[in-house]
N, C-alpha and C positions, 0 to 999 in steps of 0.2 A: 571303611571296611576294617574291622578289627583283625589283628594277626592272631589266629588261634592254631599256629603250627607248633606250639610247645608240646614236646613229647620227651620227658626225662625218664630214662629207664634204669632199672637196677639189674645190671647184667650179672652181678655176682649171685643174685637170688636164682636165676636160671641155671647157673653152674652148680650151686651148692645144694639145691632142693629139687625134689620131684613134685611137680605141681599137680594137685588133685582136683581143685575146683577154684574158679575165678569169680570175683565179685567187683563191681564198681561202686565205690562209696564217695559221697560228698564229704566236705570237710568244713569245720567252723574255722574261719580265717579272719584276721583283722585287715584293715584297709592296706597297710604297708606290706603285708604278707602276699596278698594277691598281686600287688604291683611288682614285687620282686619275682614272683613266679612268671608273670608275663614277660619279664626281662630275661627269663631263663636262669635265674640265680637260685637254683634249688638242687639238692643232692638227696638221693635215697639210699646211699651206701650205709650199711649197718642199721638200717631202720627196721623195725618190726611192730606188730600190733599186739595189744593185750586187752583183757577185760578188767574194768574197775567199776564196781557198783552197777553191773549189767549194762554198761556202756563200753563201746569199743574205742580205744585210744591208740594213736600212733606215737612211737618214741624213737628218737634217734634221727628223724628227718631234719635236714638242715635247709632252712630258707634264710638266705643272707639278708642282712638289713637293707632296707630300701635306701638308695644313694641320696635321694632328696628328702628322706624322712628327718624329722626334728626330734625333740625329746619324746615324742609319741611313738618312736620306732619300737618294733617288736624284738623279743629274745629269739635269736636264730634257732636254738635247739628246744623250744618249748614243746610240751606235749599237746597234741591237737586232737580234738574229738572227731571221730568219723561218724557219718550219718548213713545208716542203713535202716531198712524197715525191720520191725520187731521179729518177724518170722525168720529173716536171714540172720539176725543177731542170735536168736535162740538156737538155730541150727549150728552156727559157727561155735557158739560157746559149748554146746554139747560135744561137738567133735573135737575141740581143743582139749577137752578133759581126757580124751583117749591118749594112750601112750604114743609119744613120738610125733604128734602132730602140732603145728604151730601156724600162725598167720604171718605172712611176709608181704612186704610192699613190692610190687612189680613195676608200676608205671605211674607217673604223674602227668596229667594232660589237661588241656582246656577244651571243653566240649563245644558243640555248635551254639549253645546258648551263653557262651563266654563264662562258664562256671568251671572252677578247678575241680577235677575229679581225681581220685586215687584208685588205681586197680590194685586190688589185694588178692591173695590167694591162700587157700588152705594148702599147706605144704608138708612134706615128709623129708627129712634129711637124707641125702645120699651117702652111701658108704664110699670109701676110698676107691674101690674097684669100679664102682659105677661112674665115678668122676673120670677115672682113666679111660673107661669105655666111651664116655661123652667126647673126650679129647680125641680119641682114635677115630670116631665117626666124623667129627668135624674135619680132621685132616684128610680123611678119605674123600669126603665131599669136596673139599678145596681142590684136592689133586684132580678129581674127575672134572670139575668146572674148568681147571687150568688146561687140562688136555682137550677138553671140548672146544675151547677158544682157539687152540693151536691149529686144529684141523680145519 
C-alpha cells in the first residue's frame, strides 16, 4: 500500500492573498523529482505560476535532489510545466491579464492514483489592513477555542 499522505502547503499564500478560484493541475516531473516528493522533500515558499507560449509554468518551487540519485539527478529549482485542459488555461490567461490578479501555488499532494498534483489558485493581493484583520480573526478564534476547552 503506497503512502499518499503527502500534503505540502504554502501557508504564506493564504496570508498574503485573497483566493478567488482554485484549480488542480498535474505536473511534468522526472523520476527523481517524484521520488523526492514522495519523501516529502519539497517546498512551495515563494513559488508562483506564469504563462509562456500559452502554457502554464511554475517557478520557485523547490524539490530537493533525491538522496539516492546519481548523475541523472534533477535541478531543485527548475521550472516545471503544469497540465490543465485548454479551457482552464484560456480562462486563467484571460483573468491574469486583468489588473492585480496572479496565480499562486497553494498545495502539493499525491492523489489516489499516486500522481503528484499541485493546487493552484487565481489570487488577488491583500492590503496591509486586510492582513491585520486576518491576524485579528485568527487570534479571536484561538481565544474562543481556548475558552471552550477550559469549560
